[in-house]
mmCIF file of the N, C-alpha and C atoms, coordinates in Angstrom:
data_MODEL
# 
_entry.id   MODEL 
# 
loop_
_atom_site.group_PDB 
_atom_site.id 
_atom_site.type_symbol 
_atom_site.label_atom_id 
_atom_site.label_alt_id 
_atom_site.label_comp_id 
_atom_site.label_asym_id 
_atom_site.label_entity_id 
_atom_site.label_seq_id 
_atom_site.pdbx_PDB_ins_code 
_atom_site.Cartn_x 
_atom_site.Cartn_y 
_atom_site.Cartn_z 
_atom_site.occupancy 
_atom_site.B_iso_or_equiv 
_atom_site.pdbx_formal_charge 
_atom_site.auth_seq_id 
_atom_site.auth_comp_id 
_atom_site.auth_asym_id 
_atom_site.auth_atom_id 
_atom_site.pdbx_PDB_model_num 
ATOM 1   N N  . MET A 1 1  ? 0.845   -1.170  0.000   1.00 0.00 ? 1  MET A N  1 
ATOM 2   C CA . MET A 1 1  ? 0.000   0.000   0.000   1.00 0.00 ? 1  MET A CA 1 
ATOM 3   C C  . MET A 1 1  ? 0.894   1.238   0.000   1.00 0.00 ? 1  MET A C  1 
ATOM 4   N N  . LYS A 1 2  ? 0.569   2.168   -0.848  1.00 0.00 ? 2  LYS A N  1 
ATOM 5   C CA . LYS A 1 2  ? 1.327   3.406   -0.970  1.00 0.00 ? 2  LYS A CA 1 
ATOM 6   C C  . LYS A 1 2  ? 0.585   4.496   -0.199  1.00 0.00 ? 2  LYS A C  1 
ATOM 7   N N  . ILE A 1 3  ? 1.045   4.773   1.031   1.00 0.00 ? 3  ILE A N  1 
ATOM 8   C CA . ILE A 1 3  ? 0.355   5.689   1.936   1.00 0.00 ? 3  ILE A CA 1 
ATOM 9   C C  . ILE A 1 3  ? 0.139   7.060   1.305   1.00 0.00 ? 3  ILE A C  1 
ATOM 10  N N  . HIS A 1 4  ? 1.155   7.618   0.679   1.00 0.00 ? 4  HIS A N  1 
ATOM 11  C CA . HIS A 1 4  ? 1.018   8.957   0.113   1.00 0.00 ? 4  HIS A CA 1 
ATOM 12  C C  . HIS A 1 4  ? 0.011   8.993   -1.037  1.00 0.00 ? 4  HIS A C  1 
ATOM 13  N N  . LYS A 1 5  ? -0.217  7.874   -1.705  1.00 0.00 ? 5  LYS A N  1 
ATOM 14  C CA . LYS A 1 5  ? -1.183  7.842   -2.802  1.00 0.00 ? 5  LYS A CA 1 
ATOM 15  C C  . LYS A 1 5  ? -2.598  7.548   -2.317  1.00 0.00 ? 5  LYS A C  1 
ATOM 16  N N  . VAL A 1 6  ? -2.725  7.025   -1.096  1.00 0.00 ? 6  VAL A N  1 
ATOM 17  C CA . VAL A 1 6  ? -4.059  6.796   -0.526  1.00 0.00 ? 6  VAL A CA 1 
ATOM 18  C C  . VAL A 1 6  ? -4.789  8.121   -0.387  1.00 0.00 ? 6  VAL A C  1 
ATOM 19  N N  . ILE A 1 7  ? -4.060  9.158   -0.035  1.00 0.00 ? 7  ILE A N  1 
ATOM 20  C CA . ILE A 1 7  ? -4.662  10.486  0.114   1.00 0.00 ? 7  ILE A CA 1 
ATOM 21  C C  . ILE A 1 7  ? -5.246  10.955  -1.217  1.00 0.00 ? 7  ILE A C  1 
ATOM 22  N N  . ALA A 1 8  ? -4.533  10.713  -2.299  1.00 0.00 ? 8  ALA A N  1 
ATOM 23  C CA . ALA A 1 8  ? -5.045  11.085  -3.623  1.00 0.00 ? 8  ALA A CA 1 
ATOM 24  C C  . ALA A 1 8  ? -6.315  10.299  -3.943  1.00 0.00 ? 8  ALA A C  1 
ATOM 25  N N  . CYS A 1 9  ? -6.338  9.027   -3.601  1.00 0.00 ? 9  CYS A N  1 
ATOM 26  C CA . CYS A 1 9  ? -7.515  8.201   -3.870  1.00 0.00 ? 9  CYS A CA 1 
ATOM 27  C C  . CYS A 1 9  ? -8.715  8.646   -3.046  1.00 0.00 ? 9  CYS A C  1 
ATOM 28  N N  . VAL A 1 10 ? -8.482  9.177   -1.861  1.00 0.00 ? 10 VAL A N  1 
ATOM 29  C CA . VAL A 1 10 ? -9.582  9.660   -1.030  1.00 0.00 ? 10 VAL A CA 1 
ATOM 30  C C  . VAL A 1 10 ? -10.279 10.835  -1.712  1.00 0.00 ? 10 VAL A C  1 
ATOM 31  N N  . PHE A 1 11 ? -9.494  11.721  -2.293  1.00 0.00 ? 11 PHE A N  1 
ATOM 32  C CA . PHE A 1 11 ? -10.070 12.916  -2.907  1.00 0.00 ? 11 PHE A CA 1 
ATOM 33  C C  . PHE A 1 11 ? -10.477 12.715  -4.368  1.00 0.00 ? 11 PHE A C  1 
ATOM 34  N N  . ILE A 1 12 ? -9.676  11.989  -5.132  1.00 0.00 ? 12 ILE A N  1 
ATOM 35  C CA . ILE A 1 12 ? -9.930  11.814  -6.563  1.00 0.00 ? 12 ILE A CA 1 
ATOM 36  C C  . ILE A 1 12 ? -10.762 10.567  -6.842  1.00 0.00 ? 12 ILE A C  1 
ATOM 37  N N  . GLY A 1 13 ? -10.490 9.508   -6.112  1.00 0.00 ? 13 GLY A N  1 
ATOM 38  C CA . GLY A 1 13 ? -11.144 8.220   -6.350  1.00 0.00 ? 13 GLY A CA 1 
ATOM 39  C C  . GLY A 1 13 ? -10.122 7.184   -6.783  1.00 0.00 ? 13 GLY A C  1 
ATOM 40  N N  . HIS A 1 14 ? -10.457 5.935   -6.577  1.00 0.00 ? 14 HIS A N  1 
ATOM 41  C CA . HIS A 1 14 ? -9.551  4.842   -6.939  1.00 0.00 ? 14 HIS A CA 1 
ATOM 42  C C  . HIS A 1 14 ? -9.516  4.657   -8.449  1.00 0.00 ? 14 HIS A C  1 
ATOM 43  N N  . LYS A 1 15 ? -8.424  4.080   -8.915  1.00 0.00 ? 15 LYS A N  1 
ATOM 44  C CA . LYS A 1 15 ? -8.216  3.833   -10.345 1.00 0.00 ? 15 LYS A CA 1 
ATOM 45  C C  . LYS A 1 15 ? -8.063  2.328   -10.536 1.00 0.00 ? 15 LYS A C  1 
ATOM 46  N N  . PHE A 1 16 ? -8.935  1.726   -11.360 1.00 0.00 ? 16 PHE A N  1 
ATOM 47  C CA . PHE A 1 16 ? -8.937  0.282   -11.548 1.00 0.00 ? 16 PHE A CA 1 
ATOM 48  C C  . PHE A 1 16 ? -8.557  -0.060  -12.983 1.00 0.00 ? 16 PHE A C  1 
ATOM 49  N N  . ASP A 1 17 ? -7.429  -0.737  -13.143 1.00 0.00 ? 17 ASP A N  1 
ATOM 50  C CA . ASP A 1 17 ? -6.972  -1.161  -14.462 1.00 0.00 ? 17 ASP A CA 1 
ATOM 51  C C  . ASP A 1 17 ? -7.102  -2.670  -14.654 1.00 0.00 ? 17 ASP A C  1 
ATOM 52  N N  . LYS A 1 18 ? -7.116  -3.419  -13.566 1.00 0.00 ? 18 LYS A N  1 
ATOM 53  C CA . LYS A 1 18 ? -7.163  -4.877  -13.627 1.00 0.00 ? 18 LYS A CA 1 
ATOM 54  C C  . LYS A 1 18 ? -8.593  -5.373  -13.422 1.00 0.00 ? 18 LYS A C  1 
ATOM 55  N N  . PRO A 1 19 ? -8.898  -6.574  -13.922 1.00 0.00 ? 19 PRO A N  1 
ATOM 56  C CA . PRO A 1 19 ? -10.241 -7.132  -13.705 1.00 0.00 ? 19 PRO A CA 1 
ATOM 57  C C  . PRO A 1 19 ? -10.423 -7.587  -12.254 1.00 0.00 ? 19 PRO A C  1 
ATOM 58  N N  . SER A 1 20 ? -11.650 -7.893  -11.902 1.00 0.00 ? 20 SER A N  1 
ATOM 59  C CA . SER A 1 20 ? -11.987 -8.350  -10.553 1.00 0.00 ? 20 SER A CA 1 
ATOM 60  C C  . SER A 1 20 ? -11.309 -9.690  -10.258 1.00 0.00 ? 20 SER A C  1 
ATOM 61  N N  . ILE A 1 21 ? -10.896 -9.890  -9.008  1.00 0.00 ? 21 ILE A N  1 
ATOM 62  C CA . ILE A 1 21 ? -10.280 -11.166 -8.627  1.00 0.00 ? 21 ILE A CA 1 
ATOM 63  C C  . ILE A 1 21 ? -11.337 -12.188 -8.234  1.00 0.00 ? 21 ILE A C  1 
ATOM 64  N N  . VAL A 1 22 ? -12.614 -11.765 -8.166  1.00 0.00 ? 22 VAL A N  1 
ATOM 65  C CA . VAL A 1 22 ? -13.714 -12.657 -7.817  1.00 0.00 ? 22 VAL A CA 1 
ATOM 66  C C  . VAL A 1 22 ? -14.651 -12.759 -9.015  1.00 0.00 ? 22 VAL A C  1 
ATOM 67  N N  . ASN A 1 23 ? -15.028 -13.980 -9.365  1.00 0.00 ? 23 ASN A N  1 
ATOM 68  C CA . ASN A 1 23 ? -15.919 -14.222 -10.490 1.00 0.00 ? 23 ASN A CA 1 
ATOM 69  C C  . ASN A 1 23 ? -17.361 -14.260 -9.979  1.00 0.00 ? 23 ASN A C  1 
ATOM 70  N N  . THR A 1 24 ? -18.095 -13.157 -10.154 1.00 0.00 ? 24 THR A N  1 
ATOM 71  C CA . THR A 1 24 ? -19.484 -13.084 -9.701  1.00 0.00 ? 24 THR A CA 1 
ATOM 72  C C  . THR A 1 24 ? -20.424 -13.083 -10.891 1.00 0.00 ? 24 THR A C  1 
ATOM 73  N N  . ILE A 1 25 ? -21.691 -13.403 -10.638 1.00 0.00 ? 25 ILE A N  1 
ATOM 74  C CA . ILE A 1 25 ? -22.693 -13.380 -11.700 1.00 0.00 ? 25 ILE A CA 1 
ATOM 75  C C  . ILE A 1 25 ? -23.041 -11.936 -12.053 1.00 0.00 ? 25 ILE A C  1 
ATOM 76  N N  . CYS A 1 26 ? -23.269 -11.120 -11.045 1.00 0.00 ? 26 CYS A N  1 
ATOM 77  C CA . CYS A 1 26 ? -23.645 -9.722  -11.251 1.00 0.00 ? 26 CYS A CA 1 
ATOM 78  C C  . CYS A 1 26 ? -22.393 -8.868  -11.480 1.00 0.00 ? 26 CYS A C  1 
ATOM 79  N N  . ARG A 1 27 ? -22.362 -8.137  -12.565 1.00 0.00 ? 27 ARG A N  1 
ATOM 80  C CA . ARG A 1 27 ? -21.187 -7.310  -12.884 1.00 0.00 ? 27 ARG A CA 1 
ATOM 81  C C  . ARG A 1 27 ? -21.042 -6.108  -11.958 1.00 0.00 ? 27 ARG A C  1 
ATOM 82  N N  . ASN A 1 28 ? -22.074 -5.793  -11.178 1.00 0.00 ? 28 ASN A N  1 
ATOM 83  C CA . ASN A 1 28 ? -22.011 -4.675  -10.242 1.00 0.00 ? 28 ASN A CA 1 
ATOM 84  C C  . ASN A 1 28 ? -21.237 -5.062  -8.970  1.00 0.00 ? 28 ASN A C  1 
ATOM 85  N N  . ASN A 1 29 ? -21.064 -6.342  -8.712  1.00 0.00 ? 29 ASN A N  1 
ATOM 86  C CA . ASN A 1 29 ? -20.329 -6.824  -7.542  1.00 0.00 ? 29 ASN A CA 1 
ATOM 87  C C  . ASN A 1 29 ? -18.933 -7.254  -7.993  1.00 0.00 ? 29 ASN A C  1 
ATOM 88  N N  . TRP A 1 30 ? -17.920 -6.611  -7.429  1.00 0.00 ? 30 TRP A N  1 
ATOM 89  C CA . TRP A 1 30 ? -16.552 -6.935  -7.811  1.00 0.00 ? 30 TRP A CA 1 
ATOM 90  C C  . TRP A 1 30 ? -15.582 -6.641  -6.675  1.00 0.00 ? 30 TRP A C  1 
ATOM 91  N N  . LEU A 1 31 ? -14.378 -7.156  -6.836  1.00 0.00 ? 31 LEU A N  1 
ATOM 92  C CA . LEU A 1 31 ? -13.285 -6.956  -5.883  1.00 0.00 ? 31 LEU A CA 1 
ATOM 93  C C  . LEU A 1 31 ? -12.027 -6.702  -6.710  1.00 0.00 ? 31 LEU A C  1 
ATOM 94  N N  . LYS A 1 32 ? -11.606 -5.433  -6.774  1.00 0.00 ? 32 LYS A N  1 
ATOM 95  C CA . LYS A 1 32 ? -10.494 -5.043  -7.634  1.00 0.00 ? 32 LYS A CA 1 
ATOM 96  C C  . LYS A 1 32 ? -9.408  -4.334  -6.842  1.00 0.00 ? 32 LYS A C  1 
ATOM 97  N N  . GLU A 1 33 ? -8.197  -4.365  -7.408  1.00 0.00 ? 33 GLU A N  1 
ATOM 98  C CA . GLU A 1 33 ? -7.064  -3.659  -6.815  1.00 0.00 ? 33 GLU A CA 1 
ATOM 99  C C  . GLU A 1 33 ? -6.926  -2.282  -7.463  1.00 0.00 ? 33 GLU A C  1 
ATOM 100 N N  . CYS A 1 34 ? -6.739  -1.273  -6.639  1.00 0.00 ? 34 CYS A N  1 
ATOM 101 C CA . CYS A 1 34 ? -6.508  0.077   -7.136  1.00 0.00 ? 34 CYS A CA 1 
ATOM 102 C C  . CYS A 1 34 ? -5.069  0.154   -7.647  1.00 0.00 ? 34 CYS A C  1 
ATOM 103 N N  . SER A 1 35 ? -4.902  0.574   -8.891  1.00 0.00 ? 35 SER A N  1 
ATOM 104 C CA . SER A 1 35 ? -3.551  0.640   -9.457  1.00 0.00 ? 35 SER A CA 1 
ATOM 105 C C  . SER A 1 35 ? -2.770  1.842   -8.934  1.00 0.00 ? 35 SER A C  1 
ATOM 106 N N  . ARG A 1 36 ? -3.437  2.784   -8.296  1.00 0.00 ? 36 ARG A N  1 
ATOM 107 C CA . ARG A 1 36 ? -2.754  3.964   -7.762  1.00 0.00 ? 36 ARG A CA 1 
ATOM 108 C C  . ARG A 1 36 ? -2.200  3.699   -6.361  1.00 0.00 ? 36 ARG A C  1 
ATOM 109 N N  . CYS A 1 37 ? -3.057  3.251   -5.430  1.00 0.00 ? 37 CYS A N  1 
ATOM 110 C CA . CYS A 1 37 ? -2.619  3.122   -4.033  1.00 0.00 ? 37 CYS A CA 1 
ATOM 111 C C  . CYS A 1 37 ? -2.356  1.685   -3.598  1.00 0.00 ? 37 CYS A C  1 
ATOM 112 N N  . GLY A 1 38 ? -2.846  0.698   -4.339  1.00 0.00 ? 38 GLY A N  1 
ATOM 113 C CA . GLY A 1 38 ? -2.585  -0.691  -4.004  1.00 0.00 ? 38 GLY A CA 1 
ATOM 114 C C  . GLY A 1 38 ? -3.623  -1.331  -3.096  1.00 0.00 ? 38 GLY A C  1 
ATOM 115 N N  . LEU A 1 39 ? -4.590  -0.563  -2.596  1.00 0.00 ? 39 LEU A N  1 
ATOM 116 C CA . LEU A 1 39 ? -5.657  -1.142  -1.786  1.00 0.00 ? 39 LEU A CA 1 
ATOM 117 C C  . LEU A 1 39 ? -6.635  -1.889  -2.678  1.00 0.00 ? 39 LEU A C  1 
ATOM 118 N N  . TYR A 1 40 ? -7.319  -2.857  -2.114  1.00 0.00 ? 40 TYR A N  1 
ATOM 119 C CA . TYR A 1 40 ? -8.373  -3.563  -2.824  1.00 0.00 ? 40 TYR A CA 1 
ATOM 120 C C  . TYR A 1 40 ? -9.702  -2.944  -2.410  1.00 0.00 ? 40 TYR A C  1 
ATOM 121 N N  . VAL A 1 41 ? -10.632 -2.871  -3.348  1.00 0.00 ? 41 VAL A N  1 
ATOM 122 C CA . VAL A 1 41 ? -11.943 -2.291  -3.075  1.00 0.00 ? 41 VAL A CA 1 
ATOM 123 C C  . VAL A 1 41 ? -12.996 -3.316  -3.467  1.00 0.00 ? 41 VAL A C  1 
ATOM 124 N N  . MET A 1 42 ? -13.874 -3.635  -2.502  1.00 0.00 ? 42 MET A N  1 
ATOM 125 C CA . MET A 1 42 ? -14.980 -4.539  -2.744  1.00 0.00 ? 42 MET A CA 1 
ATOM 126 C C  . MET A 1 42 ? -16.221 -3.686  -2.969  1.00 0.00 ? 42 MET A C  1 
ATOM 127 N N  . HIS A 1 43 ? -16.868 -3.849  -4.108  1.00 0.00 ? 43 HIS A N  1 
ATOM 128 C CA . HIS A 1 43 ? -18.025 -3.043  -4.469  1.00 0.00 ? 43 HIS A CA 1 
ATOM 129 C C  . HIS A 1 43 ? -19.250 -3.942  -4.571  1.00 0.00 ? 43 HIS A C  1 
ATOM 130 N N  . GLY A 1 44 ? -20.351 -3.462  -4.040  1.00 0.00 ? 44 GLY A N  1 
ATOM 131 C CA . GLY A 1 44 ? -21.597 -4.215  -4.096  1.00 0.00 ? 44 GLY A CA 1 
ATOM 132 C C  . GLY A 1 44 ? -22.788 -3.289  -4.142  1.00 0.00 ? 44 GLY A C  1 
ATOM 133 N N  . GLU A 1 45 ? -23.955 -3.829  -3.830  1.00 0.00 ? 45 GLU A N  1 
ATOM 134 C CA . GLU A 1 45 ? -25.191 -3.056  -3.886  1.00 0.00 ? 45 GLU A CA 1 
ATOM 135 C C  . GLU A 1 45 ? -25.215 -1.892  -2.907  1.00 0.00 ? 45 GLU A C  1 
ATOM 136 N N  . PHE A 1 46 ? -24.569 -2.043  -1.776  1.00 0.00 ? 46 PHE A N  1 
ATOM 137 C CA . PHE A 1 46 ? -24.663 -1.045  -0.713  1.00 0.00 ? 46 PHE A CA 1 
ATOM 138 C C  . PHE A 1 46 ? -23.472 -0.102  -0.647  1.00 0.00 ? 46 PHE A C  1 
ATOM 139 N N  . GLY A 1 47 ? -22.549 -0.187  -1.583  1.00 0.00 ? 47 GLY A N  1 
ATOM 140 C CA . GLY A 1 47 ? -21.400 0.709   -1.580  1.00 0.00 ? 47 GLY A CA 1 
ATOM 141 C C  . GLY A 1 47 ? -20.089 -0.030  -1.753  1.00 0.00 ? 47 GLY A C  1 
ATOM 142 N N  . SER A 1 48 ? -19.020 0.648   -1.389  1.00 0.00 ? 48 SER A N  1 
ATOM 143 C CA . SER A 1 48 ? -17.673 0.104   -1.555  1.00 0.00 ? 48 SER A CA 1 
ATOM 144 C C  . SER A 1 48 ? -16.947 0.042   -0.218  1.00 0.00 ? 48 SER A C  1 
ATOM 145 N N  . VAL A 1 49 ? -16.082 -0.980  -0.091  1.00 0.00 ? 49 VAL A N  1 
ATOM 146 C CA . VAL A 1 49 ? -15.307 -1.163  1.129   1.00 0.00 ? 49 VAL A CA 1 
ATOM 147 C C  . VAL A 1 49 ? -13.844 -1.366  0.747   1.00 0.00 ? 49 VAL A C  1 
ATOM 148 N N  . PRO A 1 50 ? -12.938 -0.474  1.176   1.00 0.00 ? 50 PRO A N  1 
ATOM 149 C CA . PRO A 1 50 ? -11.510 -0.689  0.905   1.00 0.00 ? 50 PRO A CA 1 
ATOM 150 C C  . PRO A 1 50 ? -10.942 -1.710  1.886   1.00 0.00 ? 50 PRO A C  1 
ATOM 151 N N  . MET A 1 51 ? -9.981  -2.491  1.410   1.00 0.00 ? 51 MET A N  1 
ATOM 152 C CA . MET A 1 51 ? -9.349  -3.501  2.269   1.00 0.00 ? 51 MET A CA 1 
ATOM 153 C C  . MET A 1 51 ? -7.941  -3.799  1.795   1.00 0.00 ? 51 MET A C  1 
ATOM 154 N N  . THR A 1 52 ? -7.191  -4.449  2.652   1.00 0.00 ? 52 THR A N  1 
ATOM 155 C CA . THR A 1 52 ? -5.819  -4.821  2.321   1.00 0.00 ? 52 THR A CA 1 
ATOM 156 C C  . THR A 1 52 ? -5.808  -6.053  1.422   1.00 0.00 ? 52 THR A C  1 
ATOM 157 N N  . LYS A 1 53 ? -4.650  -6.384  0.891   1.00 0.00 ? 53 LYS A N  1 
ATOM 158 C CA . LYS A 1 53 ? -4.514  -7.559  0.029   1.00 0.00 ? 53 LYS A CA 1 
ATOM 159 C C  . LYS A 1 53 ? -4.860  -8.836  0.806   1.00 0.00 ? 53 LYS A C  1 
ATOM 160 N N  . ARG A 1 54 ? -4.415  -8.910  2.045   1.00 0.00 ? 54 ARG A N  1 
ATOM 161 C CA . ARG A 1 54 ? -4.697  -10.081 2.874   1.00 0.00 ? 54 ARG A CA 1 
ATOM 162 C C  . ARG A 1 54 ? -6.205  -10.253 3.082   1.00 0.00 ? 54 ARG A C  1 
ATOM 163 N N  . GLY A 1 55 ? -6.884  -9.166  3.398   1.00 0.00 ? 55 GLY A N  1 
ATOM 164 C CA . GLY A 1 55 ? -8.332  -9.215  3.586   1.00 0.00 ? 55 GLY A CA 1 
ATOM 165 C C  . GLY A 1 55 ? -9.065  -9.559  2.307   1.00 0.00 ? 55 GLY A C  1 
ATOM 166 N N  . ALA A 1 56 ? -8.590  -9.023  1.177   1.00 0.00 ? 56 ALA A N  1 
ATOM 167 C CA . ALA A 1 56 ? -9.234  -9.285  -0.108  1.00 0.00 ? 56 ALA A CA 1 
ATOM 168 C C  . ALA A 1 56 ? -9.134  -10.761 -0.489  1.00 0.00 ? 56 ALA A C  1 
ATOM 169 N N  . TYR A 1 57 ? -7.973  -11.349 -0.286  1.00 0.00 ? 57 TYR A N  1 
ATOM 170 C CA . TYR A 1 57 ? -7.828  -12.756 -0.649  1.00 0.00 ? 57 TYR A CA 1 
ATOM 171 C C  . TYR A 1 57 ? -8.542  -13.677 0.335   1.00 0.00 ? 57 TYR A C  1 
ATOM 172 N N  . LYS A 1 58 ? -8.754  -13.225 1.555   1.00 0.00 ? 58 LYS A N  1 
ATOM 173 C CA . LYS A 1 58 ? -9.573  -13.987 2.501   1.00 0.00 ? 58 LYS A CA 1 
ATOM 174 C C  . LYS A 1 58 ? -11.032 -13.970 2.039   1.00 0.00 ? 58 LYS A C  1 
ATOM 175 N N  . VAL A 1 59 ? -11.517 -12.819 1.620   1.00 0.00 ? 59 VAL A N  1 
ATOM 176 C CA . VAL A 1 59 ? -12.878 -12.715 1.096   1.00 0.00 ? 59 VAL A CA 1 
ATOM 177 C C  . VAL A 1 59 ? -13.018 -13.575 -0.154  1.00 0.00 ? 59 VAL A C  1 
ATOM 178 N N  . LYS A 1 60 ? -12.026 -13.538 -1.034  1.00 0.00 ? 60 LYS A N  1 
ATOM 179 C CA . LYS A 1 60 ? -12.043 -14.350 -2.260  1.00 0.00 ? 60 LYS A CA 1 
ATOM 180 C C  . LYS A 1 60 ? -12.130 -15.840 -1.918  1.00 0.00 ? 60 LYS A C  1 
ATOM 181 N N  . ARG A 1 61 ? -11.318 -16.294 -0.964  1.00 0.00 ? 61 ARG A N  1 
ATOM 182 C CA . ARG A 1 61 ? -11.325 -17.703 -0.571  1.00 0.00 ? 61 ARG A CA 1 
ATOM 183 C C  . ARG A 1 61 ? -12.686 -18.104 -0.006  1.00 0.00 ? 61 ARG A C  1 
ATOM 184 N N  . GLU A 1 62 ? -13.247 -17.271 0.884   1.00 0.00 ? 62 GLU A N  1 
ATOM 185 C CA . GLU A 1 62 ? -14.545 -17.575 1.480   1.00 0.00 ? 62 GLU A CA 1 
ATOM 186 C C  . GLU A 1 62 ? -15.655 -17.563 0.435   1.00 0.00 ? 62 GLU A C  1 
ATOM 187 N N  . PHE A 1 63 ? -15.584 -16.637 -0.520  1.00 0.00 ? 63 PHE A N  1 
ATOM 188 C CA . PHE A 1 63 ? -16.579 -16.566 -1.575  1.00 0.00 ? 63 PHE A CA 1 
ATOM 189 C C  . PHE A 1 63 ? -16.534 -17.825 -2.437  1.00 0.00 ? 63 PHE A C  1 
ATOM 190 N N  . GLU A 1 64 ? -15.327 -18.284 -2.774  1.00 0.00 ? 64 GLU A N  1 
ATOM 191 C CA . GLU A 1 64 ? -15.198 -19.479 -3.602  1.00 0.00 ? 64 GLU A CA 1 
ATOM 192 C C  . GLU A 1 64 ? -15.658 -20.738 -2.878  1.00 0.00 ? 64 GLU A C  1 
ATOM 193 N N  . GLU A 1 65 ? -15.547 -20.761 -1.542  1.00 0.00 ? 65 GLU A N  1 
ATOM 194 C CA . GLU A 1 65 ? -16.060 -21.899 -0.769  1.00 0.00 ? 65 GLU A CA 1 
ATOM 195 C C  . GLU A 1 65 ? -17.578 -21.921 -0.796  1.00 0.00 ? 65 GLU A C  1 
ATOM 196 N N  . LYS A 1 66 ? -18.209 -20.756 -0.683  1.00 0.00 ? 66 LYS A N  1 
ATOM 197 C CA . LYS A 1 66 ? -19.668 -20.666 -0.647  1.00 0.00 ? 66 LYS A CA 1 
ATOM 198 C C  . LYS A 1 66 ? -20.296 -20.827 -2.023  1.00 0.00 ? 66 LYS A C  1 
ATOM 199 N N  . PHE A 1 67 ? -19.613 -20.346 -3.055  1.00 0.00 ? 67 PHE A N  1 
ATOM 200 C CA . PHE A 1 67 ? -20.137 -20.390 -4.418  1.00 0.00 ? 67 PHE A CA 1 
ATOM 201 C C  . PHE A 1 67 ? -19.129 -21.081 -5.332  1.00 0.00 ? 67 PHE A C  1 
ATOM 202 N N  . PRO A 1 68 ? -19.233 -22.410 -5.441  1.00 0.00 ? 68 PRO A N  1 
ATOM 203 C CA . PRO A 1 68 ? -18.232 -23.168 -6.216  1.00 0.00 ? 68 PRO A CA 1 
ATOM 204 C C  . PRO A 1 68 ? -18.143 -22.775 -7.690  1.00 0.00 ? 68 PRO A C  1 
ATOM 205 N N  . TYR A 1 69 ? -19.214 -22.222 -8.255  1.00 0.00 ? 69 TYR A N  1 
ATOM 206 C CA . TYR A 1 69 ? -19.157 -21.830 -9.666  1.00 0.00 ? 69 TYR A CA 1 
ATOM 207 C C  . TYR A 1 69 ? -18.088 -20.761 -9.912  1.00 0.00 ? 69 TYR A C  1 
ATOM 208 N N  . SER A 1 70 ? -17.754 -20.005 -8.880  1.00 0.00 ? 70 SER A N  1 
ATOM 209 C CA . SER A 1 70 ? -16.807 -18.902 -9.048  1.00 0.00 ? 70 SER A CA 1 
ATOM 210 C C  . SER A 1 70 ? -15.375 -19.382 -9.254  1.00 0.00 ? 70 SER A C  1 
ATOM 211 N N  . LYS A 1 71 ? -15.093 -20.641 -8.990  1.00 0.00 ? 71 LYS A N  1 
ATOM 212 C CA . LYS A 1 71 ? -13.747 -21.177 -9.183  1.00 0.00 ? 71 LYS A CA 1 
ATOM 213 C C  . LYS A 1 71 ? -13.439 -21.430 -10.652 1.00 0.00 ? 71 LYS A C  1 
ATOM 214 N N  . LEU A 1 72 ? -14.456 -21.455 -11.489 1.00 0.00 ? 72 LEU A N  1 
ATOM 215 C CA . LEU A 1 72 ? -14.241 -21.708 -12.909 1.00 0.00 ? 72 LEU A CA 1 
ATOM 216 C C  . LEU A 1 72 ? -13.338 -20.654 -13.488 1.00 0.00 ? 72 LEU A C  1 
ATOM 217 N N  . GLY A 1 73 ? -12.329 -21.098 -14.168 1.00 0.00 ? 73 GLY A N  1 
ATOM 218 C CA . GLY A 1 73 ? -11.415 -20.163 -14.812 1.00 0.00 ? 73 GLY A CA 1 
ATOM 219 C C  . GLY A 1 73 ? -12.063 -19.537 -16.032 1.00 0.00 ? 73 GLY A C  1 
ATOM 220 N N  . LYS A 1 74 ? -11.478 -18.481 -16.519 1.00 0.00 ? 74 LYS A N  1 
ATOM 221 C CA . LYS A 1 74 ? -12.040 -17.794 -17.678 1.00 0.00 ? 74 LYS A CA 1 
ATOM 222 C C  . LYS A 1 74 ? -12.007 -18.683 -18.919 1.00 0.00 ? 74 LYS A C  1 
ATOM 223 N N  . GLU A 1 75 ? -11.119 -19.667 -18.941 1.00 0.00 ? 75 GLU A N  1 
ATOM 224 C CA . GLU A 1 75 ? -11.058 -20.556 -20.078 1.00 0.00 ? 75 GLU A CA 1 
ATOM 225 C C  . GLU A 1 75 ? -12.241 -21.524 -20.096 1.00 0.00 ? 75 GLU A C  1 
ATOM 226 N N  . GLN A 1 76 ? -12.924 -21.709 -18.976 1.00 0.00 ? 76 GLN A N  1 
ATOM 227 C CA . GLN A 1 76 ? -14.074 -22.617 -18.912 1.00 0.00 ? 76 GLN A CA 1 
ATOM 228 C C  . GLN A 1 76 ? -15.398 -21.886 -19.010 1.00 0.00 ? 76 GLN A C  1 
ATOM 229 N N  . THR A 1 77 ? -15.406 -20.581 -18.966 1.00 0.00 ? 77 THR A N  1 
ATOM 230 C CA . THR A 1 77 ? -16.676 -19.847 -19.014 1.00 0.00 ? 77 THR A CA 1 
ATOM 231 C C  . THR A 1 77 ? -17.025 -19.424 -20.414 1.00 0.00 ? 77 THR A C  1 
# 
């Protein structure tokens, strides 16, 4: 995490260049890494939640346990 760039993200907003690390059915729900500050942001119906890489991959693991379809790689979809 780049502390000095987190301040920019607070005022300007996060910048997402990479796809979501979680495969969801609804495109409005995603978990992406900010390319500016390095934090991960989980977005859903009720808003967005910033989190660390460790927290993001914990959420990803728990999501894949609850929803086995999400483990399918892009080559199988």
